[in-house]
C-alpha positions in Angstrom: 0.0 0.0 0.0 1.4 3.4 -1.0 0.6 6.9 0.2 1.2 10.4 -1.3 3.8 12.2 0.7 4.2 15.3 -1.4 3.1 17.0 -4.6 4.5 19.8 -6.7 3.7 21.6 -9.9 4.8 24.6 -11.9 2.4 27.1 -13.3 1.4 25.9 -16.7 1.8 28.4 -19.5 4.0 29.5 -22.4 7.0 30.8 -20.5 10.2 29.7 -22.4 12.0 27.6 -19.8 14.0 24.4 -20.1 12.3 21.1 -19.2 14.9 20.6 -16.5 14.3 24.0 -14.9 10.6 23.2 -14.7 11.4 19.7 -13.4 13.6 21.1 -10.7 10.9 23.5 -9.5 8.1 20.9 -9.4 10.4 18.4 -7.6 11.4 20.8 -4.9 7.9 21.9 -4.3 7.0 18.2 -3.8 10.0 17.7 -1.5 9.0 20.8 0.5 5.4 19.5 0.7 6.7 16.2 1.9 9.2 17.8 4.3 12.0 15.6 3.0 15.4 15.8 1.3 16.0 14.3 -2.2 18.5 11.9 -0.5 15.5 10.1 1.0 14.2 9.3 -2.6 15.0 5.6 -3.5 14.0 5.7 -7.2 12.6 8.0 -9.8 10.0 7.3 -12.5 10.1 10.0 -15.2 8.1 10.7 -18.3 8.4 13.2 -21.1 7.6 13.1 -24.8 10.4 12.2 -27.2 12.6 15.3 -26.9 13.2 15.6 -30.6 10.0 17.6 -30.9 11.7 20.4 -29.0 15.0 22.3 -28.8 16.4 19.9 -26.2 17.8 16.8 -27.9 19.1 14.8 -25.0 18.3 11.1 -25.6 19.6 9.7 -22.3 16.9 11.7 -20.6 16.6 9.8 -17.4 20.4 10.1 -16.8 19.9 13.8 -16.3 18.1 13.1 -13.0 21.3 12.2 -11.1 23.0 15.2 -12.7 20.2 17.5 -11.6 19.8 16.3 -8.0 23.4 15.0 -7.4 22.4 11.4 -6.4 22.9 8.1 -8.2 19.8 6.0 -8.1 17.4 3.9 -10.3 15.6 6.0 -12.8 13.0 4.6 -15.2 11.5 6.4 -18.1 8.0 5.5 -19.0 6.8 7.2 -22.2 3.0 7.3 -23.0 2.6 10.7 -24.5 -0.6 12.4 -23.1 -1.1 9.5 -20.7 2.5 9.5 -19.4 1.8 11.0 -16.0 -0.9 8.4 -15.1 1.1 5.5 -16.6 4.2 6.6 -14.7 2.3 6.7 -11.4 0.8 3.3 -12.1 4.3 2.0 -12.7 5.8 3.6 -9.6 3.1 2.0 -7.4 4.3 -1.4 -8.4 8.1 -1.0 -8.0 8.3 -1.8 -4.2 10.6 1.1 -3.2 10.0 3.0 0.1 10.1 6.5 -1.4 9.6 7.1 -5.1 9.6 10.4 -7.0 7.3 10.4 -10.1 8.4 13.3 -12.3 6.9 14.7 -15.5 8.1 17.6 -17.6 7.4 18.8 -21.1 8.0 21.9 -23.2 5.3 21.9 -25.9 4.0 25.5 -26.3 7.2 26.7 -27.8 7.4 23.9 -30.4 6.5 24.6 -34.0 3.1 23.4 -35.3 5.0 21.1 -37.7 6.9 19.4 -34.9 3.8 18.9 -32.9 1.8 17.5 -35.8 4.6 15.2 -37.1 5.7 13.9 -33.7 2.9 13.9 -31.1 0.5 12.8 -33.8 2.4 9.5 -33.8 0.2 8.8 -30.8 -2.4 8.0 -33.4 -2.2 5.5 -36.3 0.1 6.8 -39.0 -0.8 4.0 -41.4 -4.6 4.5 -41.3 -5.2 8.0 -40.0 -2.3 10.4 -40.6 -1.8 9.4 -44.2 -5.5 10.1 -44.8 -5.1 13.6 -43.5 -6.7 13.1 -40.1 -5.2 15.2 -37.3 -5.9 14.8 -33.6 -8.7 17.4 -33.6 -10.4 15.8 -36.5 -10.1 12.3 -34.9 -11.8 13.5 -31.7 -14.4 15.4 -33.8 -15.4 12.0 -35.3 -15.8 10.6 -31.8 -18.1 13.6 -30.9 -20.1 13.0 -34.1 -20.5 9.4 -33.3 -21.7 10.2 -29.7 -24.1 12.8 -31.0 -25.6 10.4 -33.6 -26.2 7.7 -30.9 -27.4 10.0 -28.1 -28.9 13.4 -27.6 -25.6 15.2 -26.9 -25.4 18.6 -28.6 -22.8 21.3 -29.3 -24.4 23.4 -26.5 -23.5 20.6 -24.0 -19.9 20.7 -25.2 -19.9 24.5 -24.6 -21.2 24.0 -21.1 -18.2 21.7 -20.3 -15.8 24.3 -21.6 -17.5 27.1 -19.7 -17.5 25.1 -16.4 -13.8 24.4 -16.7 -12.8 27.9 -17.7 -14.8 29.2 -14.7 -12.8 26.8 -12.5 -9.5 27.9 -14.0 -10.4 31.5 -13.3 -9.8 30.5 -9.6 -6.6 28.5 -10.1 -3.3 30.4 -10.1 -1.5 27.5 -11.7 -3.4 28.0 -15.0 -2.9 30.4 -17.9 -6.6 31.4 -17.5 -6.2 32.5 -13.9 -8.4 35.6 -13.4 -9.3 35.6 -17.1 -13.0 35.6 -17.9 -14.3 33.5 -20.7 -18.0 33.8 -21.4 -20.4 31.1 -22.7 -21.0 33.4 -25.7 -17.3 33.5 -26.6 -17.2 29.7 -26.4 -20.2 29.2 -28.6 -19.1 31.8 -31.2 -15.5 30.6 -31.4 -14.3 29.3 -34.8 -15.1 25.7 -35.8 -11.9 23.7 -36.1 -13.5 20.3 -37.0 -17.2 20.0 -36.7 -18.6 19.9 -34.0 -15.5 21.0 -32.2 -14.9 24.7 -31.9 -11.7 26.5 -30.7 -12.9 26.5 -27.1 -13.7 22.8 -27.2 -10.0 22.0 -27.6 -7.2 22.2 -25.0 -4.3 24.6 -25.2 -0.7 23.3 -25.4 1.5 24.7 -22.6 4.8 24.1 -20.9 5.0 22.7 -17.4 6.1 20.0 -14.9 4.5 18.1 -12.1 5.8 15.8 -9.4 4.4 13.3 -6.9 6.3 11.6 -4.1 4.9 8.2 -3.1 5.9 6.5 0.1 5.1 3.4 2.2 4.9 5.6 5.3 1.3 6.4 6.3 0.3 9.9 5.4 -2.9 11.9 5.0 -3.5 10.7 1.4 -3.6 7.0 0.4 -3.6 5.6 -3.1 -6.6 3.3 -2.6 -7.0 2.0 -6.2 -5.1 1.9 -9.4 -5.9 0.6 -12.9 -4.4 0.8 -16.4 -5.4 -0.5 -19.8 -4.3 -0.1 -23.4 -6.8 -0.4 -26.2 -6.4 -0.6 -30.0 -4.6 2.5 -31.3 -7.2 3.8 -33.7 -10.8 4.5 -32.5 -12.3 3.0 -35.6 -10.7 -0.4 -34.8 -12.9 -0.6 -31.7 -16.5 -1.9 -31.4 -17.8 1.5 -30.4 -16.0 4.8 -30.9 -18.2 6.5 -28.4 -17.2 4.1 -25.6 -13.6 3.9 -24.6 -13.2 0.4 -23.2 -9.7 1.2 -21.8 -11.4 3.6 -19.4 -14.0 1.1 -18.3 -11.5 -1.6 -17.8 -9.0 0.6 -15.9 -11.9 1.9 -13.8 -13.1 -1.6 -13.0 -9.5 -2.4 -11.8 -9.3 0.7 -9.6 -12.8 0.2 -8.2 -12.1 -3.5 -7.4 -8.7 -2.7 -5.7 -10.2 0.1 -3.7 -13.4 -1.7 -2.7 -15.4 1.3 -4.0 -18.0 2.0 -6.6 -18.5 5.0 -8.9 -21.2 6.3 -6.5 -18.6 6.6 -3.7 -16.4 9.1 -5.6 -16.7 12.7 -4.3 -14.5 14.6 -6.8 -12.8 13.8 -10.1 -10.2 15.1 -12.6 -10.7 13.6 -16.1 -8.9 14.0 -19.3 -10.8 16.6 -21.2 -8.4 17.3 -24.0 -11.5 17.9 -26.0 -14.9 18.7 -24.3 -16.5 15.5 -25.7 -14.0 13.4 -23.7 -15.3 14.8 -20.4 -18.8 13.6 -21.3 -17.4 10.2 -22.4 -15.6 10.0 -19.1 -18.8 10.6 -17.0 -20.2 7.5 -18.7 -17.2 5.2 -19.0 -16.2 5.8 -15.4 -19.8 4.8 -14.3 -20.9 8.2 -13.0 -24.0 7.8 -15.1 -25.5 5.4 -17.7 -24.2 5.3 -21.2 -25.6 8.2 -23.3 -26.6 10.3 -20.2 -23.3 12.2 -19.8 -24.7 15.4 -21.2 -27.4 15.4 -18.5 -24.8 15.8 -15.8 -23.4 18.9 -17.3 -26.8 20.4 -18.1 -28.0 19.8 -14.5 -24.7 21.2 -13.1 -23.9 18.0 -11.3 -20.2 18.3 -12.1 -19.9 22.0 -11.3 -18.2 23.1 -8.1 -21.1 22.9 -5.6 -22.7 20.0 -7.5 -22.9 16.4 -6.3 -19.8 15.4 -8.2 -17.4 18.2 -9.1 -15.2 17.4 -12.1 -12.1 19.2 -13.2 -12.1 21.8 -10.4 -8.5 22.7 -11.6 -9.9 23.8 -14.9 -9.0 20.5 -16.6 -6.9 20.2 -19.6 -9.3 22.6 -21.3 -8.4 25.6 -19.2 -5.4 24.5 -17.0 -3.6 23.7 -20.2 -2.1 20.4 -21.5 1.7 20.1 -21.5 1.3 16.4 -22.5 3.2 14.2 -20.1 2.7 16.3 -16.9 -1.1 16.3 -17.3 -1.7 13.1 -15.4 0.2 14.3 -12.3 -1.4 17.7 -12.5 -4.6 15.9 -11.8 -3.1 14.2 -8.8 -1.8 17.6 -7.6 -5.3 19.1 -7.7 -7.0 16.2 -6.0 -4.4 16.0 -3.2 -4.9 19.8 -2.6 -8.6 19.3 -2.7 -8.6 16.4 -0.2 -6.4 18.5 2.1 -8.7 21.5 1.9 -6.0 23.8 0.3 -7.8 25.1 -2.8 -9.3 28.3 -1.4 -11.9 29.8 -3.7 -12.5 26.6 -5.6 -12.4 24.3 -2.6 -15.0 21.5 -2.4 -16.2 20.5 1.0 -16.7 17.1 2.7 -14.3 15.1 0.5 -13.2 11.5 1.1 -12.5 9.8 -2.2 -11.1 11.3 -5.4 -10.5 9.9 -8.9 -8.1 10.8 -11.7 -8.5 9.5 -15.3 -5.5 10.1 -17.7 -5.6 9.3 -21.4 -2.8 8.7 -23.9 -3.8 9.1 -27.6 -7.4 8.9 -28.6 -8.4 6.4 -25.9 -5.3 4.2 -26.3 -3.4 4.2 -22.9 -5.7 5.0 -20.0 -5.0 5.0 -16.3 -7.4 5.5 -13.4 -6.3 6.2 -9.8 -8.4 6.6 -6.7 -7.1 8.6 -3.7 -8.5 8.5 -0.2 -8.3 11.1 2.6 -7.0 9.3 5.6 -8.4 10.4 9.0 -9.5 13.8 9.9 
């Protein structure tokens, strides 16, 4: 059984910093939070996208950890693109060390569009999709179209997801939208990128880093359940593009390990790289029946103050998506919420929290459940 000892995270944004400068900041915030020295860390699990997409071309990436922190120790690199943070956490939980640092860092906002399209798009199927001209936005637009055809989900529902998450990010100083108002009208009138997805239905690429320290020592936050599953790479290979089975399988694993059910979860951070994915997550995680996800956002169930607040951080949509650090940014938010440290966006009476992190278009998915211990 593992506990969370400390969490750290940079502000996500477009500031031009090296990945290692950001990694250093996130790590030392986590160490300060844990009240420990780096010498107490027994191993490190690190994730980042292939560094050839950016100006830093170091291939022996994990070897920079000892150089940065002046300690020789085991360092494992676990690449899973957008799902890297959650997959690294899932890996670290199974290594058996007493104190493990999980570290994620990426510099995406300052990459050229060509680099992002050519490299990160390799998270999709180059043979069947990229060569046919499908980019990541178009792929998720097809998922949205499929969901709309089968159920009564509308573009207005997607706009409500975006509006909720921007309203939450307005209260979060770690986001690029802190104290920046975005109206529902702005969202609905933004340009269509790939129908039905508009500009404000899509996440923003940012730079950032996040870190989590796991320990066998009992702390105030326990990792109560953990699951991970990898599905077929391309959504069209699956039985149903509007149901992501890797989510349902990973969630089943996490629920079984924790002894909990979906109805027990008090707060969640889900992977809303595109607004339709938050609605899919409601359904695939068991928060509602299939096809009824839009009802949760219409009825404000997932707003702060609702029965099940989702993406109180602002989510990928408004906190920003630096790729690998996203999964740990979710853990950062949930730990702060469980501890009651989120000020204006704080949710009351929390016991169980869930994080869902996705790599690719429903390919590599992890689900983690945290428990507030005592108090």
